[in-house]
C-alpha positions in Angstrom: 88.8 68.9 -43.0 88.3 72.7 -43.1 90.6 74.6 -45.8 92.3 77.7 -44.8 89.9 81.1 -45.1 93.2 82.8 -47.4 94.6 80.1 -49.0 91.9 77.7 -49.9 94.5 74.8 -51.3 96.0 74.4 -47.7 94.4 72.7 -44.9 93.7 74.6 -42.1 95.6 73.4 -39.2 94.2 75.6 -36.4 91.2 78.4 -35.8 91.3 82.0 -34.9 91.0 82.7 -31.3 89.0 85.5 -32.4 86.9 85.2 -34.9 87.2 81.4 -34.9 87.9 81.2 -39.1 89.8 78.5 -40.1 93.5 79.0 -40.5 96.9 77.8 -41.9 100.2 77.4 -40.4 101.1 80.6 -42.7 98.5 82.9 -41.9 99.1 82.5 -38.1 99.6 85.5 -36.2 100.6 84.9 -32.3 100.4 87.0 -29.7 100.0 86.2 -25.7 100.2 82.4 -26.5 96.7 82.5 -28.4 96.6 82.1 -32.1 95.2 84.7 -34.4 94.5 85.0 -38.5 95.4 89.2 -38.5 96.3 91.7 -36.5 92.7 93.0 -36.4 91.5 90.2 -34.9 94.3 91.0 -32.1 93.2 94.6 -31.9 89.5 93.1 -31.5 90.9 90.6 -28.6 92.4 93.7 -26.8 89.6 95.8 -27.0 87.4 93.7 -25.7 89.5 92.4 -22.7 89.7 95.9 -22.1 85.9 96.7 -22.0 85.2 93.4 -19.7 84.6 93.9 -16.6 83.2 90.6 -14.7 83.9 92.4 -11.4 81.4 95.1 -12.1 78.5 92.5 -11.3 75.2 91.5 -13.4 74.4 95.4 -14.1 70.8 96.8 -13.7 68.9 94.6 -15.7 70.4 91.5 -14.8 69.7 92.7 -11.0 66.4 93.1 -12.0 66.4 89.5 -13.7 67.8 88.0 -10.5 65.2 89.9 -8.5 62.1 89.0 -10.0 63.3 85.1 -10.5 64.2 85.0 -6.8 60.7 86.6 -6.4 59.0 83.5 -8.5 61.1 81.0 -6.7 59.6 82.5 -3.7 56.1 82.4 -4.8 56.4 78.9 -5.7 57.9 77.5 -2.4 54.8 79.9 -0.7 52.0 78.1 -2.7 53.4 74.7 -1.9 53.5 75.4 2.0 50.1 76.9 1.8 48.8 73.5 -0.6 50.5 71.4 1.8 49.3 72.8 5.1 45.6 73.0 3.5 45.4 69.6 2.0 47.8 67.4 4.1 48.0 69.0 8.0 44.4 70.2 6.9 45.4 73.4 9.2 41.9 75.5 9.1 43.4 79.0 8.0 44.8 77.6 4.8 42.0 75.5 3.7 40.2 78.7 3.9 42.4 80.8 2.0 42.2 78.2 -0.7 38.9 78.0 -0.8 38.8 81.9 -1.1 41.0 81.7 -4.0 38.7 78.9 -5.6 41.0 75.7 -5.1 
């Protein structure tokens, strides 16, 4: 069992919604149905909520990452198709393609 971060002689009954520190009942500060350890944690949560905008999408680097992952997936699918066409179906173009790259 953890103890309160402010009162080490008291058992913690919950954790702050912002910093997750263990706190006892006398340290609880409630706001908007959530439990916090201090006014500062309430303000940090409000500030984060104001800056967090899930409707803005993945952003520039997230878009680049998604594009790279998609291209790698596409390359893998194409490689599997080429190997199947060459080795299983024995289609001349794909057999020659694999030979030209040394496979």
